[in-house]
DSSP file (Angstrom, degrees, kcal/mol; ACC not computed):
  #  RESIDUE AA STRUCTURE BP1 BP2  ACC     N-H-->O    O-->H-N    N-H-->O    O-->H-N    TCO  KAPPA ALPHA  PHI   PSI    X-CA   Y-CA   Z-CA
    1    1 A M     >        0   0    0      0, 0.0     4,-2.8     0, 0.0     5,-0.2   0.000 360.0 360.0 360.0 -43.4   31.9   94.4  164.2
    2    2 A K  H  >  +     0   0    0      1,-0.2     4,-2.3     2,-0.2     5,-0.1   0.895 360.0  47.0 -57.8 -41.2   35.0   96.6  164.0
    3    3 A E  H  > S+     0   0    0      2,-0.2     4,-2.5     1,-0.2    -1,-0.2   0.902 111.6  50.8 -64.9 -41.5   36.0   95.7  167.5
    4    4 A K  H  > S+     0   0    0      2,-0.2     4,-2.4     1,-0.2    -2,-0.2   0.909 111.3  48.2 -62.1 -43.4   35.4   92.0  166.8
    5    5 A I  H  X S+     0   0    0     -4,-2.8     4,-2.9     2,-0.2     5,-0.3   0.945 112.7  48.5 -64.7 -47.6   37.6   92.2  163.6
    6    6 A Q  H  X S+     0   0    0     -4,-2.3     4,-2.2    -5,-0.2    -2,-0.2   0.898 111.5  49.8 -63.1 -39.5   40.4   94.0  165.5
    7    7 A R  H  X S+     0   0    0     -4,-2.5     4,-1.4     2,-0.2    -1,-0.2   0.929 114.2  44.7 -63.8 -46.9   40.3   91.4  168.4
    8    8 A E  H  X S+     0   0    0     -4,-2.4     4,-0.6     1,-0.2    -2,-0.2   0.912 114.5  48.4 -64.4 -42.0   40.5   88.5  166.0
    9    9 A L  H  < S+     0   0    0     -4,-2.9     3,-0.5     1,-0.2    -1,-0.2   0.870 109.7  52.0 -68.6 -34.8   43.2   90.1  163.8
   10   10 A S  H  < S+     0   0    0     -4,-2.2    -1,-0.2    -5,-0.3    -2,-0.2   0.799 116.7  40.3 -74.3 -25.2   45.4   91.0  166.9
   11   11 A G  H  < S+     0   0    0     -4,-1.4    -1,-0.2    -5,-0.2    -2,-0.2   0.418  86.1 126.0 -98.1   2.2   45.1   87.4  168.1
   12   12 A L     <  +     0   0    0     -4,-0.6     2,-0.3    -3,-0.5    18,-0.2  -0.375  30.6 160.0 -63.3 131.4   45.5   85.8  164.7
   13   13 A S  E     -A   29   0A   0     16,-2.1    16,-3.2    -2,-0.1     2,-0.3  -0.952  15.6-171.7-142.8 164.9   48.4   83.2  164.5
   14   14 A F  E     -A   28   0A   0     -2,-0.3     2,-0.4    14,-0.2    14,-0.2  -0.986   8.0-156.5-155.5 157.7   49.3   80.3  162.3
   15   15 A T  E     -A   27   0A   0     12,-1.6    12,-2.9    -2,-0.3     2,-0.3  -0.999  29.8-108.4-141.8 140.9   51.8   77.5  162.1
   16   16 A K  E     +A   26   0A   0     -2,-0.4    10,-0.3    10,-0.2     3,-0.1  -0.526  32.5 175.3 -73.6 127.3   53.1   75.6  159.2
   17   17 A N  E     +     0   0A   0      8,-3.3     2,-0.3    -2,-0.3     9,-0.2   0.782  65.1   6.5 -96.9 -34.4   51.8   72.0  159.0
   18   18 A F  E     -A   25   0A   0      7,-1.5     7,-2.3     2,-0.0     2,-0.4  -0.997  55.2-173.6-152.9 146.2   53.2   70.8  155.7
   19   19 A R  E     +A   24   0A   0     -2,-0.3     5,-0.2     5,-0.2     2,-0.2  -0.981   8.6 168.2-146.1 134.6   55.6   72.0  153.0
   20   20 A S        -     0   0    0      3,-3.0     3,-0.0    -2,-0.4    -2,-0.0  -0.647  56.2 -84.3-124.1-172.5   56.5   70.5  149.7
   21   21 A A  S    S+     0   0    0     -2,-0.2     3,-0.1     1,-0.2     0, 0.0   0.753 128.3  23.0 -65.5 -23.6   58.4   71.9  146.7
   22   22 A T  S    S+     0   0    0      1,-0.1    27,-3.1    26,-0.0     2,-0.3   0.384 121.4  41.8-126.8   1.2   55.2   73.5  145.4
   23   23 A A  E     - B   0  48A   0     25,-0.2    -3,-3.0    -3,-0.0     2,-0.3  -0.994  48.0-161.8-152.5 156.5   52.9   74.0  148.4
   24   24 A E  E     -AB  19  47A   0     23,-2.4    23,-2.6    -2,-0.3     2,-0.4  -0.965   8.7-156.5-131.0 150.7   52.5   75.0  152.0
   25   25 A E  E     -AB  18  46A   0     -7,-2.3    -8,-3.3    -2,-0.3    -7,-1.5  -0.996  12.7-172.0-127.6 128.1   49.7   74.3  154.5
   26   26 A W  E     -AB  16  45A   0     19,-3.2    19,-2.6    -2,-0.4     2,-0.4  -0.942  19.9-135.3-119.6 137.1   49.3   76.5  157.5
   27   27 A Y  E     -AB  15  44A   0    -12,-2.9   -12,-1.6    -2,-0.4     2,-0.5  -0.760  23.9-143.9 -86.2 137.9   46.9   76.0  160.5
   28   28 A V  E     -AB  14  43A   0     15,-3.0    14,-1.6    -2,-0.4    15,-1.5  -0.921  12.6-164.1-112.8 121.5   45.1   79.2  161.3
   29   29 A F  E     -A   13   0A   0    -16,-3.2   -16,-2.1    -2,-0.5     5,-0.1  -0.895   7.8-179.6-108.4 130.2   44.4   80.1  164.9
   30   30 A L  B >   -F   33   0B   0      3,-0.7     3,-0.9    -2,-0.5   -18,-0.1  -0.974  30.9-130.3-126.1 140.8   41.8   82.7  166.0
   31   31 A P  T 3  S+     0   0    0      0, 0.0    -1,-0.1     0, 0.0   -23,-0.1   0.844 105.8  37.4 -60.1 -34.5   41.0   83.7  169.6
   32   32 A G  T 3  S+     0   0    0     -3,-0.0     2,-0.3     1,-0.0   -24,-0.0   0.385 113.7  55.2-100.9   4.2   37.2   83.4  169.2
   33   33 A F  B <   +F   30   0B   0     -3,-0.9    -3,-0.7   -25,-0.1     2,-0.3  -0.982  52.2 166.4-142.1 146.7   36.9   80.4  166.9
   34   34 A R        -     0   0    0     -2,-0.3     8,-0.2     8,-0.2     7,-0.2  -0.981  47.6 -86.4-151.7 162.8   38.0   76.8  166.7
   35   35 A D     >  -     0   0    0      5,-1.1     4,-2.7     6,-0.5     5,-0.3  -0.595  37.9-145.7 -67.9 120.7   37.4   73.5  164.9
   36   36 A P  T  4 S+     0   0    0      0, 0.0    -1,-0.2     0, 0.0    31,-0.1   0.799  94.0  48.2 -62.7 -26.5   34.4   72.0  166.8
   37   37 A Q  T  4 S+     0   0    0     29,-0.1    -2,-0.0     1,-0.1    30,-0.0   0.939 127.1  20.8 -76.6 -51.7   35.7   68.5  166.2
   38   38 A T  T  4 S-     0   0    0      3,-0.2    -1,-0.1     2,-0.0     3,-0.1   0.642  90.2-134.3 -95.6 -18.6   39.3   68.8  167.2
   39   39 A K  S  < S+     0   0    0     -4,-2.7     3,-0.1     1,-0.1     2,-0.0   0.672  76.0 100.2  65.1  21.3   39.0   72.0  169.4
   40   40 A G  S    S+     0   0    0     -5,-0.3    -5,-1.1     1,-0.3    -1,-0.1   0.157  70.8   5.7-106.5-136.2   42.1   73.2  167.5
   41   41 A A        -     0   0    0     -7,-0.2    -6,-0.5     1,-0.1    -1,-0.3  -0.087  56.3-137.5 -54.1 142.4   42.8   75.6  164.5
   42   42 A A  S    S-     0   0    0    -14,-1.6    24,-2.7    -9,-0.3    25,-1.3   0.693  77.5 -31.2 -73.9 -18.4   39.8   77.5  163.2
   43   43 A G  E     -BC  28  65A   0    -15,-1.5   -15,-3.0    22,-0.3     2,-0.3  -0.960  59.5-112.5-174.7-172.6   41.0   76.8  159.7
   44   44 A K  E     -BC  27  64A   0     20,-2.3    20,-2.9    -2,-0.3     2,-0.5  -0.994  10.7-146.0-144.8 153.1   43.8   76.2  157.3
   45   45 A A  E     -BC  26  63A   0    -19,-2.6   -19,-3.2    -2,-0.3     2,-0.5  -0.980  10.7-162.3-120.4 130.5   45.4   78.0  154.4
   46   46 A I  E     -BC  25  62A   0     16,-3.3    16,-2.9    -2,-0.5     2,-0.6  -0.956   4.3-166.1-113.3 124.8   46.9   76.1  151.5
   47   47 A I  E     -BC  24  61A   0    -23,-2.6   -23,-2.4    -2,-0.5     2,-0.5  -0.959   4.7-172.8-116.9 119.5   49.3   78.0  149.3
   48   48 A H  E     -BC  23  60A   0     12,-3.4    12,-3.0    -2,-0.6     2,-0.7  -0.950  13.3-146.7-116.4 127.4   50.2   76.4  146.0
   49   49 A Y  E     - C   0  59A   0    -27,-3.1     2,-0.7    -2,-0.5    10,-0.2  -0.830   8.9-165.3 -99.4 118.4   52.9   77.9  143.8
   50   50 A D  E     - C   0  58A   0      8,-2.4     8,-2.0    -2,-0.7     2,-0.6  -0.903   8.6-160.4 -99.3 117.6   52.4   77.6  140.1
   51   51 A L  E     - C   0  57A   0     -2,-0.7     2,-0.7     6,-0.2     6,-0.2  -0.882   8.9-173.4-107.1 122.0   55.6   78.4  138.3
   52   52 A Y  E  >  - C   0  56A   0      4,-2.2     4,-1.4    -2,-0.6     3,-0.4  -0.902  60.1 -53.3-112.7 100.4   55.3   79.3  134.6
   53   53 A G  T  4 S-     0   0    0     -2,-0.7    -1,-0.0     1,-0.2     0, 0.0  -0.274  89.4 -57.0  64.7-157.0   58.7   79.6  133.1
   54   54 A N  T  4 S+     0   0    0      1,-0.1    -1,-0.2    -3,-0.1     3,-0.1   0.578 129.9  44.2 -97.2 -11.9   61.2   81.8  134.7
   55   55 A R  T  4 S+     0   0    0     -3,-0.4     2,-0.5     1,-0.1    -2,-0.2   0.746  98.2  64.8-107.6 -24.6   59.3   85.1  134.7
   56   56 A D  E  <  +C   52   0A   0     -4,-1.4    -4,-2.2     2,-0.0     2,-0.5  -0.894  51.7 175.9-109.3 122.5   55.7   84.4  135.7
   57   57 A V  E     +C   51   0A   0     -2,-0.5    38,-0.4    -6,-0.2     2,-0.4  -0.991   3.2 179.8-123.6 128.9   54.9   83.3  139.2
   58   58 A F  E     -C   50   0A   0     -8,-2.0    -8,-2.4    -2,-0.5     2,-0.5  -0.992  13.4-150.6-129.0 135.6   51.3   82.9  140.2
   59   59 A I  E     -Cd  49  96A   0     36,-2.6    38,-2.7    -2,-0.4     2,-0.5  -0.919   0.3-156.6-113.7 129.6   50.1   81.7  143.7
   60   60 A N  E     -Cd  48  97A   0    -12,-3.0   -12,-3.4    -2,-0.5     2,-0.5  -0.920  16.2-171.4-101.8 122.5   46.9   79.9  144.3
   61   61 A T  E     -Cd  47  98A   0     36,-3.0    38,-2.4    -2,-0.5     2,-0.4  -0.959   7.9-172.4-120.7 129.1   45.7   80.3  147.9
   62   62 A T  E     -Cd  46  99A   0    -16,-2.9   -16,-3.3    -2,-0.5     2,-0.5  -0.976   3.3-167.1-120.0 131.3   42.8   78.3  149.5
   63   63 A I  E     -Cd  45 100A   0     36,-2.8    38,-3.3    -2,-0.4     2,-0.5  -0.985   4.1-170.2-119.7 124.7   41.5   79.2  152.9
   64   64 A I  E     -Cd  44 101A   0    -20,-2.9   -20,-2.3    -2,-0.5     2,-0.5  -0.963   8.0-155.8-118.8 116.9   39.2   76.7  154.6
   65   65 A Y  E     -C   43   0A   0     36,-2.8   -22,-0.3    -2,-0.5    38,-0.1  -0.838   8.4-173.6 -93.8 125.2   37.4   77.7  157.8
   66   66 A D        +     0   0    0    -24,-2.7   -23,-0.2    -2,-0.5   -29,-0.1   0.633  59.4  90.2 -92.3 -18.3   36.4   74.8  160.0
   67   67 A D    >   -     0   0    0    -25,-1.3     3,-2.2   -32,-0.2     4,-0.2  -0.742  65.4-153.0 -83.7 113.7   34.4   76.6  162.6
   68   68 A P  G >  S+     0   0    0      0, 0.0     3,-1.7     0, 0.0     4,-0.3   0.682  89.9  75.5 -60.1 -17.6   30.8   76.7  161.4
   69   69 A A  G >  S+     0   0    0      1,-0.3     3,-1.0   -35,-0.2     6,-0.1   0.814  89.2  60.0 -63.8 -27.2   30.3   79.9  163.4
   70   70 A L  G <  S+     0   0    0     -3,-2.2    -1,-0.3     1,-0.2     9,-0.1   0.509  90.6  70.6 -77.3  -4.6   32.3   81.7  160.6
   71   71 A F  G <   +     0   0    0     -3,-1.7    33,-0.5    -4,-0.2    -1,-0.2   0.608  68.7 115.1 -85.4 -12.7   29.6   80.6  158.1
   72   72 A A  S X  S-     0   0    0     -3,-1.0     3,-2.3    -4,-0.3     4,-0.2  -0.393  70.5-133.3 -62.6 126.9   27.0   83.0  159.5
   73   73 A P  G >  S+     0   0    0      0, 0.0     3,-1.8     0, 0.0    -1,-0.1   0.821 103.3  61.4 -54.0 -34.6   26.2   85.6  156.9
   74   74 A E  G 3  S+     0   0    0      1,-0.3     4,-0.2     2,-0.1    -2,-0.1   0.688  98.1  60.0 -66.5 -15.3   26.6   88.5  159.4
   75   75 A L  G <> S+     0   0    0     -3,-2.3     4,-2.5     1,-0.2     3,-0.4   0.313  70.6 107.0 -96.3   7.2   30.2   87.5  159.9
   76   76 A H  H <> S+     0   0    0     -3,-1.8     4,-2.7     1,-0.2     5,-0.2   0.894  76.4  54.1 -53.6 -41.5   31.2   88.0  156.2
   77   77 A P  H  > S+     0   0    0      0, 0.0     4,-2.3     0, 0.0    -1,-0.2   0.890 110.7  47.6 -62.1 -36.1   33.2   91.3  157.0
   78   78 A L  H  > S+     0   0    0     -3,-0.4     4,-2.7     2,-0.2     5,-0.3   0.945 112.4  47.5 -69.5 -46.0   35.2   89.3  159.6
   79   79 A V  H  X S+     0   0    0     -4,-2.5     4,-2.6     1,-0.2     5,-0.2   0.918 113.5  49.7 -59.4 -42.5   35.9   86.4  157.3
   80   80 A Y  H  X S+     0   0    0     -4,-2.7     4,-2.4    -5,-0.3    -1,-0.2   0.922 112.9  45.2 -62.6 -45.6   36.9   88.8  154.6
   81   81 A E  H  X S+     0   0    0     -4,-2.3     4,-2.3     2,-0.2    -2,-0.2   0.908 114.4  48.0 -66.1 -42.8   39.3   90.8  156.9
   82   82 A I  H  X S+     0   0    0     -4,-2.7     4,-2.5     2,-0.2    -2,-0.2   0.945 113.4  48.0 -64.6 -46.4   40.9   87.7  158.3
   83   83 A S  H  X S+     0   0    0     -4,-2.6     4,-2.2    -5,-0.3    -2,-0.2   0.892 111.0  51.2 -62.9 -40.0   41.4   86.2  154.8
   84   84 A E  H  X S+     0   0    0     -4,-2.4     4,-2.4     1,-0.2    -1,-0.2   0.927 110.5  48.7 -59.1 -46.3   42.9   89.4  153.6
   85   85 A E  H  X S+     0   0    0     -4,-2.3     4,-2.5     1,-0.2     5,-0.2   0.878 108.9  53.2 -65.6 -38.0   45.3   89.5  156.4
   86   86 A L  H  X S+     0   0    0     -4,-2.5     4,-2.9     2,-0.2     5,-0.5   0.913 109.7  48.3 -63.5 -40.3   46.3   85.9  155.9
   87   87 A V  H  X>S+     0   0    0     -4,-2.2     4,-2.3     1,-0.2     5,-2.0   0.944 112.9  48.4 -61.5 -45.6   47.1   86.7  152.2
   88   88 A N  H  <5S+     0   0    0     -4,-2.4    -2,-0.2     3,-0.2    -1,-0.2   0.894 118.9  38.6 -60.8 -41.4   49.1   89.7  153.2
   89   89 A R  H  <5S+     0   0    0     -4,-2.5    -2,-0.2    -5,-0.1    -1,-0.2   0.892 127.6  30.4 -81.0 -41.0   51.1   87.8  155.9
   90   90 A L  H  <5S+     0   0    0     -4,-2.9    -3,-0.2    -5,-0.2    -2,-0.2   0.800 133.9  23.4 -92.3 -30.4   51.6   84.5  154.1
   91   91 A V  T ><5S-     0   0    0     -4,-2.3     3,-0.5    -5,-0.5     2,-0.3   0.761  84.4-165.9-105.6 -36.1   51.7   85.4  150.4
   92   92 A G  T 3 < -     0   0    0     -5,-2.0    -1,-0.2     1,-0.2    -2,-0.1  -0.631  60.1 -27.2  82.6-137.9   52.7   89.0  150.4
   93   93 A Y  T 3  S+     0   0    0     -2,-0.3    -1,-0.2     2,-0.1    20,-0.1   0.081  94.9 126.1-106.6  23.9   52.3   91.0  147.2
   94   94 A A  S <  S-     0   0    0     -3,-0.5     2,-0.2     1,-0.1   -36,-0.1  -0.447  77.0 -86.2 -77.8 156.3   52.6   88.2  144.7
   95   95 A D        -     0   0    0    -38,-0.4   -36,-2.6    -2,-0.1     2,-0.4  -0.457  63.1-177.8 -59.4 127.2   49.9   87.7  142.0
   96   96 A T  E     -dE  59 111A   0     15,-2.6    15,-3.3    -2,-0.2     2,-0.5  -0.988  34.1-153.6-139.7 138.0   47.4   85.5  143.8
   97   97 A L  E     -dE  60 110A   0    -38,-2.7   -36,-3.0    -2,-0.4     2,-0.4  -0.973  27.5-160.3-104.1 127.7   44.1   83.7  143.2
   98   98 A L  E     -dE  61 109A   0     11,-3.1    11,-2.4    -2,-0.5     2,-0.4  -0.892  14.9-175.4-113.8 136.0   42.3   83.3  146.4
   99   99 A S  E     -dE  62 108A   0    -38,-2.4   -36,-2.8    -2,-0.4     2,-0.5  -0.986   9.1-165.8-130.5 119.7   39.5   80.8  147.2
  100  100 A V  E     -dE  63 107A   0      7,-3.2     7,-1.5    -2,-0.4     2,-0.6  -0.918   4.2-162.4-111.1 129.2   37.8   81.1  150.6
  101  101 A H  E     +d   64   0A   0    -38,-3.3   -36,-2.8    -2,-0.5     3,-0.1  -0.925  36.6 133.0-114.1 108.6   35.6   78.3  151.9
  102  102 A A    >   -     0   0    0     -2,-0.6     3,-2.5     1,-0.5    -1,-0.1  -0.306  66.9-107.2-151.0  55.1   33.4   79.5  154.8
  103  103 A G  G >  S+     0   0    0      1,-0.3     3,-1.6     2,-0.2    -1,-0.5  -0.309 101.5   1.4  55.4-126.8   29.9   78.3  154.1
  104  104 A A  G 3  S+     0   0    0    -33,-0.5    -1,-0.3     1,-0.3   -33,-0.1   0.669 133.8  61.2 -65.5 -16.7   27.6   81.2  153.0
  105  105 A N  G <  S+     0   0    0     -3,-2.5    -1,-0.3   -35,-0.1    -2,-0.2   0.217  75.7 127.5 -97.1  15.8   30.7   83.5  153.3
  106  106 A S    <   +     0   0    0     -3,-1.6     2,-0.3   -35,-0.1    -5,-0.2  -0.406  30.1 154.3 -70.3 147.7   32.7   81.7  150.7
  107  107 A Y  E     -E  100   0A   0     -7,-1.5    -7,-3.2    -2,-0.1     2,-0.3  -0.972  34.6-129.9-161.8 168.8   34.2   83.8  147.9
  108  108 A Q  E     +E   99   0A   0     -2,-0.3     2,-0.3    -9,-0.2    -9,-0.2  -0.961  24.2 177.4-126.5 149.9   37.0   84.1  145.3
  109  109 A A  E     -E   98   0A   0    -11,-2.4   -11,-3.1    -2,-0.3     2,-0.4  -0.973  19.5-142.9-147.3 159.9   39.3   87.0  144.6
  110  110 A E  E     -E   97   0A   0     -2,-0.3     2,-0.6   -13,-0.2   -13,-0.2  -0.994   8.2-162.6-129.8 127.8   42.2   87.8  142.4
  111  111 A Y  E     +E   96   0A   0    -15,-3.3   -15,-2.6    -2,-0.4     2,-0.5  -0.950  14.6 177.1-110.5 117.2   45.2   89.9  143.6
  112  112 A I        -     0   0    0     -2,-0.6     2,-0.6   -17,-0.2   -17,-0.1  -0.979  19.0-150.5-125.3 123.2   47.2   91.3  140.7
  113  113 A Q              0   0    0     -2,-0.5   -18,-0.1     1,-0.1    -2,-0.0  -0.824 360.0 360.0 -90.2 123.5   50.2   93.6  141.2
  114  114 A R              0   0    0     -2,-0.6    -1,-0.1     0, 0.0    -2,-0.0   0.346 360.0 360.0-111.1 360.0   50.7   95.9  138.2
């Protein structure tokens, strides 16, 4: 599993599909996975910026994996590591609510910087 995770992380790439004043959508490409219908990106990340006044910024991030192979319960460590890397690369160290949609591997997490 460790080698598979490393291979996918080293080949991880993404491209911005859409941007508005409060949101971004990124296509997520992985070497070993693709959307079975389009044969394209394995998933997408949607980053929505909630601005509360001038001092509090909270980011809501949703990652949706389209390749059903990533729904297999034994691949939960892989889905987790890819999602973690996407948050690190696309969101950085901001306070973040994360929602991952990957069938049986779906989960929610909260990243708070203190």
